[in-house]
mmCIF file of the N, C-alpha and C atoms, coordinates in Angstrom:
data_MODEL
# 
_entry.id   MODEL 
# 
loop_
_atom_site.group_PDB 
_atom_site.id 
_atom_site.type_symbol 
_atom_site.label_atom_id 
_atom_site.label_alt_id 
_atom_site.label_comp_id 
_atom_site.label_asym_id 
_atom_site.label_entity_id 
_atom_site.label_seq_id 
_atom_site.pdbx_PDB_ins_code 
_atom_site.Cartn_x 
_atom_site.Cartn_y 
_atom_site.Cartn_z 
_atom_site.occupancy 
_atom_site.B_iso_or_equiv 
_atom_site.pdbx_formal_charge 
_atom_site.auth_seq_id 
_atom_site.auth_comp_id 
_atom_site.auth_asym_id 
_atom_site.auth_atom_id 
_atom_site.pdbx_PDB_model_num 
ATOM 1   N N  . MET A 1 1  ? 115.900 57.378 45.020 1.00 0.00 ? 1  MET A N  1 
ATOM 2   C CA . MET A 1 1  ? 117.159 57.786 45.156 1.00 0.00 ? 1  MET A CA 1 
ATOM 3   C C  . MET A 1 1  ? 117.405 58.750 46.439 1.00 0.00 ? 1  MET A C  1 
ATOM 4   N N  . PHE A 1 2  ? 116.142 59.537 46.449 1.00 0.00 ? 2  PHE A N  1 
ATOM 5   C CA . PHE A 1 2  ? 116.276 60.401 47.586 1.00 0.00 ? 2  PHE A CA 1 
ATOM 6   C C  . PHE A 1 2  ? 116.322 59.744 48.955 1.00 0.00 ? 2  PHE A C  1 
ATOM 7   N N  . ALA A 1 3  ? 115.614 58.727 48.987 1.00 0.00 ? 3  ALA A N  1 
ATOM 8   C CA . ALA A 1 3  ? 115.419 57.847 50.294 1.00 0.00 ? 3  ALA A CA 1 
ATOM 9   C C  . ALA A 1 3  ? 116.790 57.362 50.579 1.00 0.00 ? 3  ALA A C  1 
ATOM 10  N N  . ILE A 1 4  ? 117.526 56.983 49.617 1.00 0.00 ? 4  ILE A N  1 
ATOM 11  C CA . ILE A 1 4  ? 118.946 56.379 49.940 1.00 0.00 ? 4  ILE A CA 1 
ATOM 12  C C  . ILE A 1 4  ? 119.943 57.495 50.432 1.00 0.00 ? 4  ILE A C  1 
ATOM 13  N N  . LEU A 1 5  ? 119.814 58.486 49.655 1.00 0.00 ? 5  LEU A N  1 
ATOM 14  C CA . LEU A 1 5  ? 120.694 59.755 50.060 1.00 0.00 ? 5  LEU A CA 1 
ATOM 15  C C  . LEU A 1 5  ? 120.308 59.989 51.561 1.00 0.00 ? 5  LEU A C  1 
ATOM 16  N N  . ALA A 1 6  ? 119.013 60.204 51.821 1.00 0.00 ? 6  ALA A N  1 
ATOM 17  C CA . ALA A 1 6  ? 118.397 60.761 53.089 1.00 0.00 ? 6  ALA A CA 1 
ATOM 18  C C  . ALA A 1 6  ? 118.899 59.720 54.255 1.00 0.00 ? 6  ALA A C  1 
ATOM 19  N N  . ALA A 1 7  ? 118.957 58.322 53.881 1.00 0.00 ? 7  ALA A N  1 
ATOM 20  C CA . ALA A 1 7  ? 119.298 57.415 54.775 1.00 0.00 ? 7  ALA A CA 1 
ATOM 21  C C  . ALA A 1 7  ? 120.752 57.538 55.131 1.00 0.00 ? 7  ALA A C  1 
ATOM 22  N N  . SER A 1 8  ? 121.688 57.928 54.012 1.00 0.00 ? 8  SER A N  1 
ATOM 23  C CA . SER A 1 8  ? 123.079 58.053 54.145 1.00 0.00 ? 8  SER A CA 1 
ATOM 24  C C  . SER A 1 8  ? 123.477 59.299 55.007 1.00 0.00 ? 8  SER A C  1 
ATOM 25  N N  . ALA A 1 9  ? 122.618 59.896 55.359 1.00 0.00 ? 9  ALA A N  1 
ATOM 26  C CA . ALA A 1 9  ? 123.101 61.302 56.197 1.00 0.00 ? 9  ALA A CA 1 
ATOM 27  C C  . ALA A 1 9  ? 123.716 61.065 57.318 1.00 0.00 ? 9  ALA A C  1 
ATOM 28  N N  . SER A 1 10 ? 123.671 59.791 57.841 1.00 0.00 ? 10 SER A N  1 
ATOM 29  C CA . SER A 1 10 ? 124.224 59.387 59.173 1.00 0.00 ? 10 SER A CA 1 
ATOM 30  C C  . SER A 1 10 ? 125.601 59.485 58.812 1.00 0.00 ? 10 SER A C  1 
ATOM 31  N N  . TYR A 1 11 ? 126.285 59.162 57.776 1.00 0.00 ? 11 TYR A N  1 
ATOM 32  C CA . TYR A 1 11 ? 127.630 59.201 57.527 1.00 0.00 ? 11 TYR A CA 1 
ATOM 33  C C  . TYR A 1 11 ? 128.138 60.463 57.734 1.00 0.00 ? 11 TYR A C  1 
ATOM 34  N N  . ILE A 1 12 ? 127.387 61.636 57.516 1.00 0.00 ? 12 ILE A N  1 
ATOM 35  C CA . ILE A 1 12 ? 127.831 62.952 57.556 1.00 0.00 ? 12 ILE A CA 1 
ATOM 36  C C  . ILE A 1 12 ? 127.393 63.658 59.025 1.00 0.00 ? 12 ILE A C  1 
ATOM 37  N N  . ALA A 1 13 ? 126.461 63.108 59.516 1.00 0.00 ? 13 ALA A N  1 
ATOM 38  C CA . ALA A 1 13 ? 125.783 63.499 60.841 1.00 0.00 ? 13 ALA A CA 1 
ATOM 39  C C  . ALA A 1 13 ? 126.727 63.065 62.004 1.00 0.00 ? 13 ALA A C  1 
ATOM 40  N N  . VAL A 1 14 ? 127.205 61.804 62.131 1.00 0.00 ? 14 VAL A N  1 
ATOM 41  C CA . VAL A 1 14 ? 127.685 61.291 63.196 1.00 0.00 ? 14 VAL A CA 1 
ATOM 42  C C  . VAL A 1 14 ? 129.081 61.850 63.520 1.00 0.00 ? 14 VAL A C  1 
ATOM 43  N N  . PRO A 1 15 ? 129.935 62.191 62.737 1.00 0.00 ? 15 PRO A N  1 
ATOM 44  C CA . PRO A 1 15 ? 131.166 62.985 63.124 1.00 0.00 ? 15 PRO A CA 1 
ATOM 45  C C  . PRO A 1 15 ? 130.770 64.128 64.077 1.00 0.00 ? 15 PRO A C  1 
ATOM 46  N N  . ALA A 1 16 ? 129.925 65.028 63.449 1.00 0.00 ? 16 ALA A N  1 
ATOM 47  C CA . ALA A 1 16 ? 129.591 66.291 64.029 1.00 0.00 ? 16 ALA A CA 1 
ATOM 48  C C  . ALA A 1 16 ? 128.774 66.097 65.238 1.00 0.00 ? 16 ALA A C  1 
ATOM 49  N N  . ALA A 1 17 ? 127.935 65.108 65.343 1.00 0.00 ? 17 ALA A N  1 
ATOM 50  C CA . ALA A 1 17 ? 127.086 65.019 66.643 1.00 0.00 ? 17 ALA A CA 1 
ATOM 51  C C  . ALA A 1 17 ? 128.127 64.109 67.674 1.00 0.00 ? 17 ALA A C  1 
ATOM 52  N N  . MET A 1 18 ? 129.085 63.322 67.316 1.00 0.00 ? 18 MET A N  1 
ATOM 53  C CA . MET A 1 18 ? 129.827 62.902 68.384 1.00 0.00 ? 18 MET A CA 1 
ATOM 54  C C  . MET A 1 18 ? 130.946 63.786 68.818 1.00 0.00 ? 18 MET A C  1 
ATOM 55  N N  . LYS A 1 19 ? 131.364 64.683 68.004 1.00 0.00 ? 19 LYS A N  1 
ATOM 56  C CA . LYS A 1 19 ? 132.164 65.684 68.299 1.00 0.00 ? 19 LYS A CA 1 
ATOM 57  C C  . LYS A 1 19 ? 131.779 66.677 69.355 1.00 0.00 ? 19 LYS A C  1 
ATOM 58  N N  . ILE A 1 20 ? 130.509 67.128 69.125 1.00 0.00 ? 20 ILE A N  1 
ATOM 59  C CA . ILE A 1 20 ? 129.620 68.043 70.226 1.00 0.00 ? 20 ILE A CA 1 
ATOM 60  C C  . ILE A 1 20 ? 129.269 67.272 71.436 1.00 0.00 ? 20 ILE A C  1 
ATOM 61  N N  . SER A 1 21 ? 128.723 65.978 71.218 1.00 0.00 ? 21 SER A N  1 
ATOM 62  C CA . SER A 1 21 ? 128.125 65.364 72.490 1.00 0.00 ? 21 SER A CA 1 
ATOM 63  C C  . SER A 1 21 ? 129.342 64.567 73.330 1.00 0.00 ? 21 SER A C  1 
ATOM 64  N N  . VAL A 1 22 ? 130.373 64.175 72.953 1.00 0.00 ? 22 VAL A N  1 
ATOM 65  C CA . VAL A 1 22 ? 131.275 63.508 73.576 1.00 0.00 ? 22 VAL A CA 1 
ATOM 66  C C  . VAL A 1 22 ? 132.740 64.000 72.803 1.00 0.00 ? 22 VAL A C  1 
ATOM 67  N N  . PRO A 1 23 ? 133.123 65.051 73.365 1.00 0.00 ? 23 PRO A N  1 
ATOM 68  C CA . PRO A 1 23 ? 134.254 65.821 72.872 1.00 0.00 ? 23 PRO A CA 1 
ATOM 69  C C  . PRO A 1 23 ? 135.703 64.841 72.847 1.00 0.00 ? 23 PRO A C  1 
ATOM 70  N N  . LYS A 1 24 ? 135.804 64.047 73.841 1.00 0.00 ? 24 LYS A N  1 
ATOM 71  C CA . LYS A 1 24 ? 136.902 63.104 74.068 1.00 0.00 ? 24 LYS A CA 1 
ATOM 72  C C  . LYS A 1 24 ? 136.704 61.621 73.252 1.00 0.00 ? 24 LYS A C  1 
ATOM 73  N N  . ALA A 1 25 ? 135.751 61.629 72.519 1.00 0.00 ? 25 ALA A N  1 
ATOM 74  C CA . ALA A 1 25 ? 135.487 60.432 71.730 1.00 0.00 ? 25 ALA A CA 1 
ATOM 75  C C  . ALA A 1 25 ? 136.572 60.131 70.873 1.00 0.00 ? 25 ALA A C  1 
ATOM 76  N N  . ASN A 1 26 ? 137.059 58.975 70.488 1.00 0.00 ? 26 ASN A N  1 
ATOM 77  C CA . ASN A 1 26 ? 138.016 58.818 69.450 1.00 0.00 ? 26 ASN A CA 1 
ATOM 78  C C  . ASN A 1 26 ? 137.340 58.736 67.814 1.00 0.00 ? 26 ASN A C  1 
ATOM 79  N N  . PRO A 1 27 ? 137.924 59.723 67.185 1.00 0.00 ? 27 PRO A N  1 
ATOM 80  C CA . PRO A 1 27 ? 137.233 59.744 65.755 1.00 0.00 ? 27 PRO A CA 1 
ATOM 81  C C  . PRO A 1 27 ? 137.598 58.371 65.068 1.00 0.00 ? 27 PRO A C  1 
ATOM 82  N N  . GLY A 1 28 ? 138.899 57.714 65.383 1.00 0.00 ? 28 GLY A N  1 
ATOM 83  C CA . GLY A 1 28 ? 139.256 56.529 64.558 1.00 0.00 ? 28 GLY A CA 1 
ATOM 84  C C  . GLY A 1 28 ? 138.341 55.394 65.270 1.00 0.00 ? 28 GLY A C  1 
ATOM 85  N N  . LEU A 1 29 ? 137.478 55.523 66.124 1.00 0.00 ? 29 LEU A N  1 
ATOM 86  C CA . LEU A 1 29 ? 136.619 54.523 66.221 1.00 0.00 ? 29 LEU A CA 1 
ATOM 87  C C  . LEU A 1 29 ? 135.236 54.745 66.024 1.00 0.00 ? 29 LEU A C  1 
ATOM 88  N N  . PHE A 1 30 ? 134.572 56.118 66.070 1.00 0.00 ? 30 PHE A N  1 
ATOM 89  C CA . PHE A 1 30 ? 133.222 56.342 65.669 1.00 0.00 ? 30 PHE A CA 1 
ATOM 90  C C  . PHE A 1 30 ? 132.934 56.485 64.294 1.00 0.00 ? 30 PHE A C  1 
ATOM 91  N N  . LEU A 1 31 ? 134.063 57.043 63.516 1.00 0.00 ? 31 LEU A N  1 
ATOM 92  C CA . LEU A 1 31 ? 133.742 57.076 62.243 1.00 0.00 ? 31 LEU A CA 1 
ATOM 93  C C  . LEU A 1 31 ? 133.707 55.810 61.491 1.00 0.00 ? 31 LEU A C  1 
ATOM 94  N N  . PRO A 1 32 ? 134.516 54.598 61.574 1.00 0.00 ? 32 PRO A N  1 
ATOM 95  C CA . PRO A 1 32 ? 134.297 53.502 61.036 1.00 0.00 ? 32 PRO A CA 1 
ATOM 96  C C  . PRO A 1 32 ? 133.387 52.751 61.549 1.00 0.00 ? 32 PRO A C  1 
ATOM 97  N N  . MET A 1 33 ? 132.653 52.828 62.781 1.00 0.00 ? 33 MET A N  1 
ATOM 98  C CA . MET A 1 33 ? 131.598 52.331 63.302 1.00 0.00 ? 33 MET A CA 1 
ATOM 99  C C  . MET A 1 33 ? 130.154 52.810 62.779 1.00 0.00 ? 33 MET A C  1 
ATOM 100 N N  . ALA A 1 34 ? 130.230 54.063 62.469 1.00 0.00 ? 34 ALA A N  1 
ATOM 101 C CA . ALA A 1 34 ? 129.092 54.731 61.523 1.00 0.00 ? 34 ALA A CA 1 
ATOM 102 C C  . ALA A 1 34 ? 128.882 53.827 60.410 1.00 0.00 ? 34 ALA A C  1 
ATOM 103 N N  . LEU A 1 35 ? 129.882 53.629 59.442 1.00 0.00 ? 35 LEU A N  1 
ATOM 104 C CA . LEU A 1 35 ? 129.950 52.911 58.173 1.00 0.00 ? 35 LEU A CA 1 
ATOM 105 C C  . LEU A 1 35 ? 129.786 51.791 58.446 1.00 0.00 ? 35 LEU A C  1 
ATOM 106 N N  . ALA A 1 36 ? 130.386 51.070 59.384 1.00 0.00 ? 36 ALA A N  1 
ATOM 107 C CA . ALA A 1 36 ? 130.344 49.688 59.496 1.00 0.00 ? 36 ALA A CA 1 
ATOM 108 C C  . ALA A 1 36 ? 128.794 48.810 60.083 1.00 0.00 ? 36 ALA A C  1 
ATOM 109 N N  . VAL A 1 37 ? 128.168 49.859 60.618 1.00 0.00 ? 37 VAL A N  1 
ATOM 110 C CA . VAL A 1 37 ? 126.676 49.536 61.216 1.00 0.00 ? 37 VAL A CA 1 
ATOM 111 C C  . VAL A 1 37 ? 125.662 50.114 59.947 1.00 0.00 ? 37 VAL A C  1 
ATOM 112 N N  . SER A 1 38 ? 125.745 51.304 59.841 1.00 0.00 ? 38 SER A N  1 
ATOM 113 C CA . SER A 1 38 ? 124.772 51.704 58.999 1.00 0.00 ? 38 SER A CA 1 
ATOM 114 C C  . SER A 1 38 ? 124.784 51.434 57.497 1.00 0.00 ? 38 SER A C  1 
ATOM 115 N N  . PHE A 1 39 ? 126.116 51.236 56.849 1.00 0.00 ? 39 PHE A N  1 
ATOM 116 C CA . PHE A 1 39 ? 126.157 50.887 55.451 1.00 0.00 ? 39 PHE A CA 1 
ATOM 117 C C  . PHE A 1 39 ? 125.569 49.585 55.087 1.00 0.00 ? 39 PHE A C  1 
ATOM 118 N N  . PRO A 1 40 ? 125.825 48.677 55.788 1.00 0.00 ? 40 PRO A N  1 
ATOM 119 C CA . PRO A 1 40 ? 125.356 47.270 55.637 1.00 0.00 ? 40 PRO A CA 1 
ATOM 120 C C  . PRO A 1 40 ? 123.924 47.212 55.577 1.00 0.00 ? 40 PRO A C  1 
ATOM 121 N N  . ILE A 1 41 ? 123.411 48.015 56.564 1.00 0.00 ? 41 ILE A N  1 
ATOM 122 C CA . ILE A 1 41 ? 121.977 47.756 56.816 1.00 0.00 ? 41 ILE A CA 1 
ATOM 123 C C  . ILE A 1 41 ? 121.271 48.489 55.876 1.00 0.00 ? 41 ILE A C  1 
ATOM 124 N N  . ASN A 1 42 ? 121.738 49.515 55.323 1.00 0.00 ? 42 ASN A N  1 
ATOM 125 C CA . ASN A 1 42 ? 121.311 50.515 54.131 1.00 0.00 ? 42 ASN A CA 1 
ATOM 126 C C  . ASN A 1 42 ? 121.186 49.629 52.891 1.00 0.00 ? 42 ASN A C  1 
ATOM 127 N N  . ILE A 1 43 ? 122.223 48.735 52.629 1.00 0.00 ? 43 ILE A N  1 
ATOM 128 C CA . ILE A 1 43 ? 122.298 48.073 51.403 1.00 0.00 ? 43 ILE A CA 1 
ATOM 129 C C  . ILE A 1 43 ? 121.649 46.911 51.332 1.00 0.00 ? 43 ILE A C  1 
ATOM 130 N N  . THR A 1 44 ? 121.760 46.255 52.584 1.00 0.00 ? 44 THR A N  1 
ATOM 131 C CA . THR A 1 44 ? 120.816 44.888 52.724 1.00 0.00 ? 44 THR A CA 1 
ATOM 132 C C  . THR A 1 44 ? 119.270 44.965 53.020 1.00 0.00 ? 44 THR A C  1 
ATOM 133 N N  . LEU A 1 45 ? 118.897 46.117 53.984 1.00 0.00 ? 45 LEU A N  1 
ATOM 134 C CA . LEU A 1 45 ? 117.543 45.983 54.329 1.00 0.00 ? 45 LEU A CA 1 
ATOM 135 C C  . LEU A 1 45 ? 116.976 47.365 53.636 1.00 0.00 ? 45 LEU A C  1 
ATOM 136 N N  . GLY A 1 46 ? 117.711 48.423 53.482 1.00 0.00 ? 46 GLY A N  1 
ATOM 137 C CA . GLY A 1 46 ? 117.200 49.797 53.313 1.00 0.00 ? 46 GLY A CA 1 
ATOM 138 C C  . GLY A 1 46 ? 116.808 49.865 51.770 1.00 0.00 ? 46 GLY A C  1 
ATOM 139 N N  . MET A 1 47 ? 117.693 49.541 50.857 1.00 0.00 ? 47 MET A N  1 
ATOM 140 C CA . MET A 1 47 ? 117.414 49.583 49.500 1.00 0.00 ? 47 MET A CA 1 
ATOM 141 C C  . MET A 1 47 ? 116.185 48.631 49.085 1.00 0.00 ? 47 MET A C  1 
ATOM 142 N N  . PRO A 1 48 ? 116.208 47.684 49.311 1.00 0.00 ? 48 PRO A N  1 
ATOM 143 C CA . PRO A 1 48 ? 114.796 46.761 49.040 1.00 0.00 ? 48 PRO A CA 1 
ATOM 144 C C  . PRO A 1 48 ? 113.639 47.384 49.715 1.00 0.00 ? 48 PRO A C  1 
ATOM 145 N N  . PHE A 1 49 ? 113.807 48.042 50.902 1.00 0.00 ? 49 PHE A N  1 
ATOM 146 C CA . PHE A 1 49 ? 112.602 48.670 51.415 1.00 0.00 ? 49 PHE A CA 1 
ATOM 147 C C  . PHE A 1 49 ? 112.335 49.899 50.596 1.00 0.00 ? 49 PHE A C  1 
ATOM 148 N N  . TYR A 1 50 ? 113.116 50.645 50.240 1.00 0.00 ? 50 TYR A N  1 
ATOM 149 C CA . TYR A 1 50 ? 112.812 51.929 49.592 1.00 0.00 ? 50 TYR A CA 1 
ATOM 150 C C  . TYR A 1 50 ? 112.394 51.732 48.282 1.00 0.00 ? 50 TYR A C  1 
ATOM 151 N N  . PHE A 1 51 ? 112.719 50.696 47.713 1.00 0.00 ? 51 PHE A N  1 
ATOM 152 C CA . PHE A 1 51 ? 112.360 50.054 46.367 1.00 0.00 ? 51 PHE A CA 1 
ATOM 153 C C  . PHE A 1 51 ? 110.678 49.854 46.574 1.00 0.00 ? 51 PHE A C  1 
ATOM 154 N N  . MET A 1 52 ? 110.326 49.152 47.463 1.00 0.00 ? 52 MET A N  1 
ATOM 155 C CA . MET A 1 52 ? 109.225 48.357 47.744 1.00 0.00 ? 52 MET A CA 1 
ATOM 156 C C  . MET A 1 52 ? 108.165 49.518 47.941 1.00 0.00 ? 52 MET A C  1 
ATOM 157 N N  . ILE A 1 53 ? 108.734 50.620 48.714 1.00 0.00 ? 53 ILE A N  1 
ATOM 158 C CA . ILE A 1 53 ? 107.920 51.994 49.219 1.00 0.00 ? 53 ILE A CA 1 
ATOM 159 C C  . ILE A 1 53 ? 107.550 52.554 47.608 1.00 0.00 ? 53 ILE A C  1 
ATOM 160 N N  . VAL A 1 54 ? 108.600 52.572 46.943 1.00 0.00 ? 54 VAL A N  1 
ATOM 161 C CA . VAL A 1 54 ? 108.398 53.230 45.677 1.00 0.00 ? 54 VAL A CA 1 
ATOM 162 C C  . VAL A 1 54 ? 107.318 52.486 44.758 1.00 0.00 ? 54 VAL A C  1 
ATOM 163 N N  . GLN A 1 55 ? 107.556 51.146 44.656 1.00 0.00 ? 55 GLN A N  1 
ATOM 164 C CA . GLN A 1 55 ? 106.588 50.402 43.982 1.00 0.00 ? 55 GLN A CA 1 
ATOM 165 C C  . GLN A 1 55 ? 105.229 50.672 44.325 1.00 0.00 ? 55 GLN A C  1 
ATOM 166 N N  . LEU A 1 56 ? 104.881 50.620 45.854 1.00 0.00 ? 56 LEU A N  1 
ATOM 167 C CA . LEU A 1 56 ? 103.609 50.671 46.348 1.00 0.00 ? 56 LEU A CA 1 
ATOM 168 C C  . LEU A 1 56 ? 103.061 52.165 45.973 1.00 0.00 ? 56 LEU A C  1 
ATOM 169 N N  . THR A 1 57 ? 103.778 53.078 46.022 1.00 0.00 ? 57 THR A N  1 
ATOM 170 C CA . THR A 1 57 ? 103.190 54.461 45.879 1.00 0.00 ? 57 THR A CA 1 
ATOM 171 C C  . THR A 1 57 ? 102.978 54.860 44.458 1.00 0.00 ? 57 THR A C  1 
ATOM 172 N N  . THR A 1 58 ? 103.733 54.231 43.583 1.00 0.00 ? 58 THR A N  1 
ATOM 173 C CA . THR A 1 58 ? 103.574 54.613 42.245 1.00 0.00 ? 58 THR A CA 1 
ATOM 174 C C  . THR A 1 58 ? 102.591 54.023 41.399 1.00 0.00 ? 58 THR A C  1 
ATOM 175 N N  . ASN A 1 59 ? 102.058 52.837 41.984 1.00 0.00 ? 59 ASN A N  1 
ATOM 176 C CA . ASN A 1 59 ? 101.135 51.846 41.336 1.00 0.00 ? 59 ASN A CA 1 
ATOM 177 C C  . ASN A 1 59 ? 100.020 52.396 41.686 1.00 0.00 ? 59 ASN A C  1 
# 
């Protein structure tokens, strides 16, 4: 669960990082893109990968 929460930190970090690095960036574009890119990757690849790591480290 901690790995999933840590991987989800991008949803929180992207708005702050974009506002600082590119002040004129359109939040209507970069907020959905942060979710559109990282969320599906986290679900399809991340969760099985994290589960595999947990299985390998606990056995």
